[in-house]
C-alpha positions as a printed NumPy array, in Angstrom:
array([[-20.631, -17.174,   4.764],
       [-19.599, -13.533,   4.521],
       [-16.681, -12.648,   2.237],
       [-13.719, -11.032,   3.98 ],
       [-12.565,  -7.613,   2.753],
       [ -9.038,  -6.541,   3.574],
       [ -6.972,  -3.394,   3.977],
       [ -3.355,  -4.189,   3.084],
       [ -0.719,  -1.741,   4.34 ],
       [  2.987,  -1.324,   3.592],
       [  5.637,  -2.087,   6.187],
       [  9.055,  -0.566,   5.669],
       [ 10.217,  -2.275,   8.855],
       [  8.987,  -4.04 ,  11.993],
       [  7.991,  -0.824,  13.787],
       [  5.945,   0.479,  10.858],
       [  4.378,  -2.933,  10.326],
       [  3.172,  -3.025,  13.926],
       [  1.96 ,   0.572,  13.597],
       [ -0.05 ,  -0.386,  10.508],
       [ -1.657,  -3.281,  12.409],
       [ -2.487,  -0.951,  15.298],
       [ -3.995,   1.555,  12.867],
       [ -6.399,  -1.069,  11.531],
       [ -4.638,  -2.985,   8.74 ],
       [ -5.965,  -6.481,   8.072],
       [ -2.636,  -7.423,   6.497],
       [  0.794,  -5.933,   5.858],
       [  3.359,  -6.554,   3.137],
       [  7.069,  -6.324,   3.898],
       [ 10.413,  -6.879,   2.213],
       [ 12.786,  -9.702,   3.134],
       [ 16.615,  -9.505,   3.235],
       [ 16.734, -10.045,  -0.542],
       [ 14.687, -10.137,  -3.731],
       [ 12.228,  -7.305,  -3.029],
       [ 11.467,  -4.551,  -5.544],
       [ 12.465,  -1.895,  -2.969],
       [ 16.12 ,  -2.518,  -2.15 ],
       [ 15.97 ,   0.228,   0.501],
       [ 13.213,  -1.557,   2.434],
       [ 14.781,  -4.859,   3.456],
       [ 14.244,  -6.643,   6.765],
       [ 15.817,  -9.516,   8.654],
       [ 13.975, -12.808,   8.96 ],
       [ 14.021, -12.28 ,  12.741],
       [ 12.154,  -8.962,  12.433],
       [  9.623, -10.498,  10.059],
       [  9.071, -13.292,  12.609],
       [  8.275, -10.677,  15.271],
       [  5.829,  -8.963,  12.933],
       [  4.156, -12.283,  12.11 ],
       [  3.634, -13.004,  15.799],
       [  2.159,  -9.553,  16.425],
       [ -0.078,  -9.606,  13.358],
       [ -1.438, -13.08 ,  14.064],
       [ -2.528, -11.932,  17.508],
       [ -5.128,  -9.813,  15.665],
       [ -5.736, -12.445,  12.961],
       [ -3.985, -10.106,  10.537],
       [ -1.726, -11.543,   7.861],
       [  1.871, -10.89 ,   6.792],
       [  2.86 , -11.127,   3.128],
       [  6.524, -11.037,   2.126],
       [  7.501,  -9.399,  -1.149],
       [  9.848, -11.465,  -3.328],
       [  9.048,  -9.696,  -6.565],
       [ 12.328,  -9.055,  -8.353],
       [ 13.308, -11.002, -11.431],
       [ 15.834, -13.674, -10.502],
       [ 19.089, -14.723, -12.12 ],
       [ 20.139, -18.371, -12.262],
       [ 22.782, -18.009,  -9.568],
       [ 20.174, -16.594,  -7.138],
       [ 17.6  , -19.375,  -7.331],
       [ 19.085, -21.538,  -4.578],
       [ 19.283, -18.607,  -2.14 ],
       [ 15.731, -17.594,  -3.002],
       [ 14.428, -21.087,  -2.305],
       [ 16.306, -21.217,   1.026],
       [ 14.778, -17.865,   2.023],
       [ 11.278, -19.067,   1.152],
       [ 11.677, -22.052,   3.487],
       [ 12.828, -19.741,   6.278],
       [  9.799, -17.497,   5.737],
       [  7.454, -20.472,   5.767],
       [  9.001, -21.732,   9.014],
       [  8.38 , -18.411,  10.827],
       [  4.701, -18.399,   9.844],
       [  4.525, -15.937,   6.931],
       [  1.077, -16.122,   5.321],
       [  1.988, -15.63 ,   1.656],
       [  4.675, -14.579,  -0.8  ],
       [  4.158, -11.877,  -3.438],
       [  6.155, -12.92 ,  -6.52 ],
       [  6.837, -11.79 , -10.075],
       [  9.253, -14.43 , -11.382],
       [  7.594, -17.694, -12.448],
       [ 10.829, -19.515, -11.56 ],
       [  9.433, -19.656,  -8.032],
       [  6.53 , -21.753,  -9.328],
       [  9.09 , -24.298, -10.577],
       [ 10.818, -24.695,  -7.21 ],
       [ 10.234, -27.488,  -4.717],
       [  8.448, -25.249,  -2.216],
       [  6.836, -25.703,   1.179],
       [  3.022, -25.384,   1.167],
       [  3.053, -21.58 ,   1.258],
       [  0.432, -19.451,  -0.466],
       [  1.633, -17.523,  -3.537],
       [  0.316, -14.154,  -4.746],
       [  1.151, -12.794,  -8.208],
       [  2.698,  -9.33 ,  -7.972],
       [  1.389,  -6.517, -10.135],
       [  4.663,  -6.787, -12.12 ],
       [  3.402, -10.108, -13.538],
       [  1.308,  -8.533, -16.361],
       [ -2.043,  -8.98 , -14.586],
       [ -4.221,  -7.039, -17.019],
       [ -6.65 ,  -9.452, -18.702],
       [ -8.996, -12.326, -17.784],
       [ -7.092, -15.01 , -19.7  ],
       [ -3.793, -14.278, -17.988],
       [ -5.301, -14.021, -14.508],
       [ -7.248, -17.265, -14.965],
       [ -4.042, -18.976, -16.099],
       [ -2.301, -17.91 , -12.889],
       [ -5.178, -19.194, -10.765],
       [ -5.101, -22.562, -12.521],
       [ -1.327, -22.722, -11.965],
       [ -1.851, -22.479,  -8.19 ],
       [ -1.696, -18.736,  -7.551],
       [ -4.163, -17.848,  -4.787],
       [ -4.248, -14.073,  -5.262],
       [ -3.472, -11.71 ,  -8.114],
       [ -2.467,  -8.069,  -7.644],
       [ -4.137,  -6.382, -10.598],
       [ -2.557,  -3.727, -12.794],
       [ -3.324,  -0.218, -11.562],
       [ -4.508,   0.909, -15.019],
       [ -7.654,  -1.245, -15.045],
       [-11.129,   0.25 , -14.941],
       [-14.152,  -1.151, -13.131],
       [-15.489,  -2.958, -16.208],
       [-12.144,  -4.672, -16.795],
       [-11.898,  -5.7  , -13.157],
       [-15.41 ,  -7.11 , -13.331],
       [-14.53 ,  -9.126, -16.445],
       [-11.53 , -10.637, -14.679],
       [-13.583, -11.443, -11.585],
       [-16.241, -13.148, -13.716],
       [-13.589, -15.267, -15.449],
       [-12.038, -16.768, -12.302],
       [-12.581, -17.017,  -8.554],
       [ -8.983, -16.082,  -7.649],
       [ -8.641, -13.438,  -4.93 ],
       [ -8.151,  -9.966,  -6.434],
       [ -6.048,  -7.204,  -4.898],
       [ -5.969,  -3.596,  -6.121],
       [ -4.002,  -0.475,  -5.204],
       [ -6.257,   2.246,  -3.793],
       [ -3.846,   4.877,  -2.459],
       [ -0.291,   6.111,  -2.811],
       [  2.243,   6.821,  -5.534],
       [  1.578,   5.571,  -9.053],
       [  4.149,   3.998, -11.335],
       [  3.631,   5.777, -14.661],
       [  4.608,   2.637, -16.575],
       [  2.783,  -0.657, -16.689],
       [  4.285,  -2.207, -13.575],
       [  7.266,  -4.414, -14.379],
       [  7.592,  -2.912, -17.852],
       [  9.75 ,   0.151, -17.133],
       [ 13.355,  -0.071, -18.248],
       [ 14.409,   3.586, -18.054],
       [ 16.602,   2.91 , -15.013],
       [ 18.516,   0.187, -16.839],
       [ 18.921,   2.307, -19.955],
       [ 20.167,   5.27 , -17.928],
       [ 22.75 ,   3.584, -15.756],
       [ 22.061,  -0.117, -15.436],
       [ 19.921,   0.217, -12.308],
       [ 17.032,  -2.164, -12.854],
       [ 13.608,  -1.419, -11.388],
       [ 12.808,  -5.122, -11.752],
       [ 15.854,  -5.869,  -9.609],
       [ 14.829,  -3.482,  -6.823],
       [ 16.808,  -0.384,  -7.851],
       [ 14.452,   2.014,  -9.644],
       [ 16.164,   5.375, -10.212],
       [ 12.798,   7.144, -10.683],
       [ 13.654,   8.668, -14.047],
       [  9.941,   9.402, -14.403],
       [ 10.228,  12.054, -11.677],
       [ 12.956,  14.041, -13.472],
       [ 12.367,  17.346, -15.336],
       [ 12.27 ,  17.153, -19.149],
       [ 11.995,  19.458, -22.131],
       [  9.332,  18.51 , -24.694],
       [ 10.486,  19.045, -28.283],
       [  8.336,  18.547, -31.397],
       [  9.262,  17.093, -34.782],
       [ 10.475,  20.463, -36.086],
       [ 12.916,  20.917, -33.204],
       [ 10.728,  23.477, -31.446],
       [ 10.703,  23.289, -27.635],
       [  7.05 ,  23.171, -26.558],
       [  7.629,  22.888, -22.797],
       [ 10.797,  23.485, -20.777],
       [ 11.993,  21.946, -17.536],
       [  8.765,  20.207, -16.548],
       [  8.25 ,  16.871, -14.82 ],
       [  6.396,  15.517, -17.835],
       [  6.29 ,  11.872, -16.728],
       [  5.434,  12.563, -13.1  ],
       [  1.825,  11.809, -12.208],
       [ -0.382,  12.478,  -9.213],
       [ -0.907,   9.992,  -6.404],
       [ -3.802,   7.563,  -6.277],
       [ -6.891,   7.991,  -4.116],
       [ -9.737,   5.53 ,  -4.644],
       [-11.127,   5.839,  -1.123],
       [-14.539,   6.874,  -2.48 ],
       [-14.572,   3.875,  -4.84 ],
       [-14.389,   1.079,  -2.246],
       [-18.015,  -0.078,  -2.657],
       [-17.708,  -0.044,  -6.466],
       [-14.459,  -2.012,  -6.32 ],
       [-15.957,  -4.576,  -3.958],
       [-18.93 ,  -5.001,  -6.308],
       [-16.475,  -5.481,  -9.191],
       [-14.679,  -8.271,  -7.313],
       [-11.812,  -6.725,  -5.307],
       [-11.282,  -8.227,  -1.839],
       [ -7.985,  -6.566,  -0.852],
       [ -7.34 ,  -2.816,  -0.902],
       [ -3.617,  -2.1  ,  -1.105],
       [ -1.804,   1.018,   0.077],
       [  1.444,   1.814,  -1.737],
       [  4.407,   2.984,   0.307],
       [  7.137,   0.674,   1.614],
       [  9.516,   3.647,   1.512],
       [  7.14 ,   6.102,   3.194],
       [  7.314,   7.297,   6.814],
       [  5.224,   6.117,   9.735],
       [  2.863,   9.13 ,   9.595],
       [  1.93 ,   8.268,   6.008],
       [  1.327,   4.601,   6.881],
       [ -0.802,   5.277,   9.958],
       [ -2.736,   8.135,   8.361],
       [ -3.597,   6.286,   5.141],
       [ -4.42 ,   3.051,   6.945],
       [ -6.647,   4.819,   9.466],
       [ -8.474,   6.799,   6.789],
       [ -9.253,   3.712,   4.714],
       [-10.139,   1.683,   7.822],
       [-12.884,   4.149,   8.725],
       [-14.145,   4.281,   5.13 ],
       [-14.31 ,   0.506,   4.866],
       [-15.846,   0.024,   8.326],
       [-18.659,   2.405,   7.403],
       [-19.39 ,   0.222,   4.358],
       [-19.142,  -3.058,   6.278],
       [-21.375,  -1.979,   9.161],
       [-24.521,  -4.099,   9.191],
       [-23.522,  -5.617,   5.826],
       [-24.849,  -9.134,   5.286],
       [-22.415, -10.034,   2.465],
       [-19.005,  -8.779,   3.581],
       [-16.985,  -8.616,   6.772],
       [-13.693,  -7.319,   8.149],
       [-10.762,  -9.65 ,   7.532],
       [ -9.139,  -9.412,  10.976],
       [-10.025,  -8.946,  14.635],
       [-10.107,  -6.066,  17.042],
       [-11.071,  -2.421,  16.905],
       [ -8.767,   0.595,  16.67 ],
       [ -9.193,   3.652,  18.857],
       [ -7.73 ,   6.826,  17.361],
       [ -6.367,   9.961,  18.967],
       [ -6.199,  11.813,  15.652],
       [ -8.49 ,  12.527,  12.721],
       [ -7.115,  10.817,   9.625],
       [ -6.977,  12.934,   6.452],
       [ -4.964,  11.538,   3.546],
       [ -3.887,  14.923,   2.211],
       [ -2.099,  15.681,   5.508],
       [  0.651,  13.194,   4.669],
       [  2.807,  12.843,   1.541],
       [  0.917,  13.325,  -1.731],
       [  1.394,  14.959,  -5.126],
       [ -2.27 ,  15.806,  -5.455],
       [ -4.733,  13.005,  -6.157],
       [ -6.253,  11.179,  -9.096],
       [ -8.602,   8.204,  -9.477],
       [ -6.39 ,   7.196, -12.422],
       [ -8.377,   5.056, -14.895],
       [-10.821,   3.291, -12.583],
       [-13.648,   5.225, -14.281],
       [-11.804,   5.225, -17.62 ],
       [ -9.941,   8.274, -18.955],
       [-11.746,  11.272, -17.517],
       [ -9.137,  13.731, -16.25 ],
       [ -5.603,  14.961, -16.578],
       [ -3.357,  13.123, -14.171],
       [  0.049,  14.784, -14.58 ],
       [  1.936,  16.389, -11.714],
       [  4.266,  18.417, -13.914],
       [  5.321,  21.15 , -11.503],
       [  7.105,  18.885,  -9.036],
       [  7.45 ,  15.256,  -7.963],
       [  7.582,  16.383,  -4.342],
       [  4.723,  16.376,  -1.875],
       [  2.057,  19.021,  -2.445],
       [  0.142,  18.265,   0.728],
       [ -3.062,  19.896,   1.913],
       [ -4.635,  22.986,   0.35 ],
       [ -4.85 ,  25.817,   2.889],
       [ -6.009,  28.796,   0.805],
       [ -4.921,  31.763,  -1.282],
       [ -2.221,  34.21 ,  -0.277],
       [ -4.107,  37.461,   0.279],
       [ -1.275,  39.939,   0.794],
       [  2.297,  40.421,   1.993],
       [  2.71 ,  42.326,   5.241],
       [  5.96 ,  43.173,   7.059],
       [  7.882,  40.354,   5.317],
       [  5.107,  37.949,   6.279],
       [  2.001,  36.576,   4.601],
       [ -1.699,  36.888,   5.205],
       [ -3.174,  33.57 ,   4.021],
       [ -6.739,  32.34 ,   3.842],
       [ -7.52 ,  29.85 ,   6.635],
       [ -4.207,  30.62 ,   8.344],
       [ -5.763,  29.494,  11.634],
       [ -5.098,  25.933,  10.383],
       [ -1.346,  26.572,  10.314],
       [  1.223,  26.043,  13.07 ],
       [  4.801,  27.015,  13.798],
       [  7.159,  24.634,  11.985],
       [  4.756,  23.738,   9.156],
       [  6.13 ,  23.405,   5.644],
       [  4.395,  25.389,   2.892],
       [  4.253,  24.571,  -0.828],
       [  3.275,  26.815,  -3.743],
       [  3.925,  27.365,  -7.437],
       [  6.023,  30.479,  -7.943],
       [  5.799,  33.047, -10.755],
       [  8.209,  30.999, -12.895],
       [  5.762,  28.09 , -12.737],
       [  8.088,  26.052, -10.509],
       [  7.326,  24.315,  -7.232],
       [  8.615,  26.328,  -4.286],
       [  8.28 ,  26.282,  -0.54 ],
       [  9.254,  27.542,   2.884],
       [  8.934,  26.679,   6.552],
       [  6.854,  28.718,   9.011],
       [  8.87 ,  30.303,  11.8  ],
       [  6.098,  32.027,  13.74 ],
       [  2.503,  33.178,  13.335],
       [  1.7  ,  36.502,  14.959],
       [ -1.663,  38.283,  14.718],
       [ -2.648,  36.039,  11.777],
       [  0.512,  36.986,   9.866],
       [  2.641,  34.012,   8.833],
       [  6.392,  34.673,   9.093],
       [  8.699,  32.201,   7.318],
       [ 12.28 ,  31.232,   8.132],
       [ 13.334,  32.914,   4.9  ],
       [ 11.111,  35.474,   3.188],
       [ 10.264,  34.954,  -0.494],
       [  8.11 ,  37.216,  -2.656],
       [  4.845,  35.436,  -3.467],
       [  2.186,  36.84 ,  -5.764],
       [ -1.221,  37.511,  -4.121],
       [ -3.767,  34.94 ,  -5.244],
       [ -1.201,  32.104,  -5.19 ],
       [ -2.598,  28.865,  -3.767],
       [ -0.775,  27.845,  -0.603],
       [ -0.517,  24.197,   0.439],
       [  0.861,  22.683,   3.639],
       [  3.102,  19.727,   2.828],
       [  4.432,  19.216,   6.338],
       [  2.028,  19.492,   9.259],
       [  4.269,  19.597,  12.322],
       [  1.526,  19.296,  14.949],
       [ -0.257,  16.492,  13.096],
       [  3.007,  14.622,  12.526],
       [  3.953,  14.746,  16.198],
       [  0.506,  13.513,  17.196],
       [  0.403,  10.622,  14.722],
       [  3.988,   9.575,  15.512],
       [  2.981,   8.896,  19.105],
       [  2.541,   5.218,  19.877],
       [ -0.849,   5.826,  21.489],
       [ -2.286,   7.695,  18.473],
       [ -3.818,   4.416,  17.247],
       [ -4.471,   1.603,  19.727],
       [ -6.02 ,  -1.709,  18.697],
       [ -8.026,  -3.79 ,  21.15 ],
       [ -9.72 ,  -7.212,  21.037],
       [-13.027,  -7.526,  22.889],
       [-13.236, -10.042,  25.733],
       [-15.842, -11.267,  28.158],
       [-14.678, -12.188,  31.671],
       [-16.425, -14.718,  33.905],
       [-15.237, -14.679,  37.511],
       [-16.48 , -17.611,  39.562],
       [-15.689, -19.508,  42.731],
       [-14.197, -22.984,  42.928],
       [-13.997, -25.512,  45.734],
       [-10.729, -24.065,  47.034],
       [-10.603, -20.585,  45.528],
       [-11.565, -18.63 ,  42.451],
       [-11.367, -18.929,  38.664],
       [-11.293, -16.31 ,  35.936],
       [-12.304, -17.296,  32.42 ],
       [-11.789, -15.044,  29.387],
       [-13.629, -15.496,  26.069],
       [-12.555, -13.192,  23.251],
       [-14.533, -11.946,  20.25 ],
       [-13.33 , -14.876,  18.13 ],
       [-14.283, -17.533,  20.677],
       [-10.774, -18.245,  22.017],
       [-10.749, -19.064,  25.727],
       [ -8.305, -18.968,  28.603],
       [ -8.841, -19.993,  32.211],
       [ -6.792, -19.423,  35.369],
       [ -7.598, -20.576,  38.909],
       [ -6.104, -19.432,  42.207],
       [ -6.318, -21.   ,  45.622],
       [ -7.708, -18.67 ,  48.22 ],
       [ -9.714, -18.842,  51.394],
       [-13.202, -17.479,  51.007],
       [-13.523, -14.59 ,  53.382],
       [-16.818, -12.78 ,  53.802],
       [-16.501,  -9.022,  53.536],
       [-16.558,  -7.263,  56.893],
       [-18.855,  -4.579,  55.547],
       [-22.278,  -5.234,  54.141],
       [-21.578,  -3.248,  50.984],
       [-21.483,  -5.3  ,  47.763],
       [-17.901,  -5.662,  46.51 ],
       [-18.914,  -6.678,  42.992],
       [-18.491,  -3.193,  41.551],
       [-14.923,  -2.944,  42.91 ],
       [-14.04 ,  -6.36 ,  41.505],
       [-15.389,  -5.381,  38.077],
       [-13.49 ,  -2.113,  38.193],
       [-10.176,  -3.908,  38.739],
       [-10.868,  -6.703,  36.271],
       [-11.547,  -4.15 ,  33.531],
       [ -8.057,  -2.592,  33.846],
       [ -6.431,  -4.249,  30.845],
       [ -3.628,  -1.685,  30.543],
       [ -1.129,  -2.349,  27.75 ],
       [ -2.609,  -5.702,  26.831],
       [ -4.336,  -6.017,  23.419],
       [ -7.706,  -6.55 ,  25.102],
       [-10.66 ,  -4.447,  26.116],
       [-13.298,  -5.848,  28.468],
       [-16.827,  -5.597,  27.118],
       [-18.617,  -7.685,  29.73 ],
       [-17.886,  -9.047,  33.214],
       [-19.986, -11.752,  34.856],
       [-19.425, -12.317,  38.598],
       [-20.729, -15.713,  39.749],
       [-20.293, -15.737,  43.541],
       [-22.486, -17.417,  46.152],
       [-21.455, -14.893,  48.787],
       [-20.125, -11.404,  49.269],
       [-16.51 , -12.557,  49.163],
       [-13.651, -10.225,  49.878],
       [-10.575, -10.418,  47.61 ],
       [ -7.448,  -8.265,  47.868],
       [ -6.852,  -6.066,  44.849],
       [ -3.475,  -7.776,  44.388],
       [ -5.216, -11.151,  43.921],
       [ -7.657,  -9.701,  41.377],
       [ -4.816,  -8.113,  39.416],
       [ -2.792, -11.312,  39.536],
       [ -5.531, -13.545,  38.139],
       [ -6.516, -10.978,  35.487],
       [ -2.925, -10.598,  34.331],
       [ -2.344, -14.355,  34.127],
       [ -5.609, -14.992,  32.28 ],
       [ -4.987, -12.348,  29.619],
       [ -1.368, -13.418,  29.109],
       [ -2.59 , -16.951,  28.565],
       [ -5.194, -15.669,  26.09 ],
       [ -2.449, -13.953,  24.039],
       [ -0.569, -17.244,  23.8  ],
       [ -3.773, -19.093,  22.918],
       [ -4.663, -16.695,  20.094],
       [ -1.219, -16.968,  18.513],
       [ -1.066, -20.746,  18.959],
       [ -4.543, -21.314,  17.523],
       [ -4.046, -18.953,  14.563],
       [ -4.934, -20.766,  11.343],
       [ -2.613, -20.152,   8.415],
       [ -3.934, -21.138,   5.003],
       [ -1.493, -23.393,   3.19 ],
       [ -1.306, -24.587,  -0.404],
       [  1.134, -26.946,  -2.063],
       [  2.073, -25.891,  -5.577],
       [  2.029, -28.764,  -8.079],
       [  3.293, -28.485, -11.625],
       [  0.621, -27.882, -14.261],
       [  0.693, -27.865, -18.065],
       [ -2.431, -25.968, -19.117],
       [ -1.765, -23.599, -22.052],
       [ -0.445, -20.097, -21.49 ],
       [ -2.655, -17.455, -23.187],
       [  0.078, -16.579, -25.731],
       [  2.781, -18.671, -27.405],
       [  5.442, -15.987, -27.8  ],
       [  6.89 , -13.842, -25.002],
       [  8.814, -10.644, -25.639],
       [ 11.221,  -9.017, -23.174],
       [  8.369,  -7.458, -21.164],
       [  7.696, -10.866, -19.584],
       [ 11.048, -10.457, -17.796],
       [ 12.333, -14.019, -18.21 ],
       [ 15.844, -14.004, -16.753],
       [ 16.542, -17.608, -15.701],
       [ 16.186, -21.199, -16.853],
       [ 13.486, -22.205, -14.376],
       [ 11.181, -19.449, -15.635],
       [ 11.842, -20.612, -19.208],
       [ 10.989, -24.165, -18.168],
       [  7.734, -22.967, -16.626],
       [  6.562, -21.171, -19.75 ],
       [  7.709, -23.937, -22.123],
       [  5.778, -26.557, -20.174],
       [  2.689, -24.393, -20.616],
       [  3.062, -24.252, -24.392],
       [  5.146, -21.137, -24.999],
       [  7.387, -21.662, -28.04 ],
       [  9.387, -18.421, -28.207],
       [ 10.834, -16.576, -25.207],
       [ 12.884, -13.397, -25.4  ],
       [ 15.435, -12.714, -22.709],
       [ 14.65 , -10.076, -20.094],
       [ 15.592,  -6.508, -21.034],
       [ 18.433,  -6.555, -18.514],
       [ 20.077,  -9.43 , -20.451],
       [ 19.69 ,  -8.078, -23.983],
       [ 19.534,  -4.263, -23.857],
       [ 20.448,  -2.652, -27.171],
       [ 21.716,   0.798, -26.068],
       [ 20.008,   3.754, -27.696],
       [ 17.432,   1.776, -29.651],
       [ 15.115,   0.175, -27.109],
       [ 11.549,   0.673, -25.955],
       [ 11.918,   1.579, -22.296],
       [  8.317,   2.105, -21.205],
       [  4.699,   1.404, -22.111],
       [  2.042,   3.403, -20.288],
       [ -1.636,   4.366, -20.306],
       [ -0.538,   7.872, -19.368],
       [ -0.459,  10.136, -22.431],
       [  1.5  ,  13.347, -22.894],
       [ -0.729,  14.334, -25.832],
       [ -3.83 ,  14.034, -23.673],
       [ -2.181,  16.152, -20.967],
       [ -1.461,  18.784, -23.64 ],
       [ -5.069,  18.747, -24.84 ],
       [ -4.026,  17.263, -28.21 ],
       [ -5.755,  13.862, -28.094],
       [ -7.698,  13.174, -31.29 ],
       [ -9.943,  10.625, -29.58 ],
       [-11.002,  12.446, -26.399],
       [-10.29 ,  16.09 , -27.198],
       [-11.038,  16.319, -30.913],
       [-13.314,  19.34 , -30.518],
       [-10.853,  21.406, -28.496],
       [ -7.405,  20.15 , -29.515],
       [ -6.588,  22.971, -31.945],
       [ -3.515,  22.602, -34.12 ],
       [ -1.931,  19.138, -34.12 ],
       [  1.568,  18.713, -32.74 ],
       [  4.292,  17.646, -35.138],
       [  5.696,  14.237, -34.291],
       [  7.866,  12.69 , -33.143],
       [  7.608,  14.342, -29.749],
       [ 10.882,  14.019, -27.866],
       [ 11.646,  14.222, -24.144],
       [ 15.072,  15.6  , -23.266],
       [ 16.881,  15.567, -19.932],
       [ 20.535,  16.484, -20.225],
       [ 22.06 ,  14.109, -22.758],
       [ 19.185,  11.644, -22.502],
       [ 16.53 ,  11.763, -25.219],
       [ 13.379,   9.708, -25.669],
       [ 10.926,   9.522, -28.527],
       [  7.222,   9.201, -27.779],
       [  4.995,   6.9  , -29.812],
       [  1.215,   7.072, -29.432],
       [ -0.813,   3.913, -30.029],
       [ -4.328,   5.285, -30.127],
       [ -6.192,   2.004, -30.655],
       [ -5.215,   0.523, -27.238],
       [ -4.852,   4.102, -25.92 ],
       [ -1.233,   3.674, -24.833],
       [  2.009,   5.62 , -25.106],
       [  5.432,   4.097, -25.692],
       [  8.776,   5.662, -24.785],
       [ 11.777,   4.77 , -26.939],
       [ 15.441,   5.679, -26.783],
       [ 16.692,   8.344, -29.195],
       [ 18.208,   6.075, -31.884],
       [ 15.1  ,   3.951, -32.294],
       [ 13.44 ,   4.038, -35.711],
       [  9.694,   4.428, -35.277],
       [  6.741,   4.259, -37.628],
       [  3.903,   6.607, -36.847],
       [  0.294,   5.783, -37.639],
       [ -2.555,   8.172, -38.253],
       [ -4.678,   8.814, -35.17 ],
       [ -8.174,   7.348, -35.225]])
């Protein structure tokens, strides 16, 4: 049996969830009214129910994100919500807090969110043995590490392949809490990583001023899909529950085409849902929001990944500015530009800048407000007005399910039978006198023409078989009536016969890979403590939010490295690094200061608050 490979798209709301399905998503993930890690992307249970019904029509799945850490007084409400989600047909929950594994739950499938420290084979295998059906792996993993995890357990593996990157290990960033008590693990990330900082060395010298030193590029692993599948990934996840509909449709469509090309005539893998999408636009990921792209660490540390100039969208490279003319610009490849486009460039101060196009006349681009730009400056388009309008249209991506129609005669009339690509059937009969056509011309072609008009239904007719004993005449109204009734019945049949996988969690007691948990395990309630204790954990620190020591705490651990970005890494850049920097390196933004600690053995960087006392080791 072929293994199913899935594209998983974000859904900010019902409309964007349906748009993602239409654009080719095999599954969507969406936030509920509470307990999601994006507090600005919540949805009513009623809207989720509508999305479930629509998705299941195409055998696509809906996963609901319940991935905040929970406090004791929230557990009852969380459990109640889970039962409501199960009752409306949700396929799975994406969770971080192990308290949910302690609840008396309905038989709903559980996925472990990337915030659950999913970075090594022992931990992932533990989760599988505890009843978790899918694990969302940490973004920092490389292909060899993914392969090791896949070899250790047969749990489903999900991996982010496009969209914004969290600079921290997911679930282990506490900068928001330390800067104003907004917890990222409670759904309220303040995005401190996207702020501008000064970098100061151990002598007090400012090395870099006003740069977005923790902001990194966006992820694009679209050319790595075959390698990731070989390593064991079965679900490709697109980040972006706060992004707009153009981003969702564009990224989904682009990855759909990439994956379909790989799956075509493949004897090992298959698409995870039904139907085919027809596009009225050419998907290109760099035409929607992006900060430039990186493949992160999937092929280990090979490139600089910082996006220091700006955390805003860079967009699509157009070309160099050639010259200024009459308060306008002559730009390479300006024929790609349109009135209303937004332009992005780095100005002479090294800062991100931009403008909007007013008009283009005789290949000269005139902005709404003229700014001096140095010839040779690279010009990007970060808002493509024509593309956006096209993709926003409902008919820019239309998904259809193939059906075969068999039109035959009965004793007292006619019957239309529909068989879809998944083998579902519907059948409608009408009573009608059999009247021989008055002309000798064969009416079969006219009948087929009218039966094939599926309109706004989710079906497309691939084959029509007319089984008549005579040249019967039927009014067009009768043909339309029986076609409409048959396809409506087929919609109901597909939704009714949809098979949802279910799994009943039972309490286990196999040993957890470690016996002591620090605050990065985010234990914030008694049920989570009970879970870990039953699995052999002897010491459990409270979550950061419950024990923050102002000014002295470690607020982030990351694979991203400021020294590497500076060209000062003793491991990878020893030959070219030049003079060493004097530590500790300090990031400053207003009154906020952070010390950087570099752990070269695991190749990680830690960020500590200003009053923390750190010991620095010699680089290897």
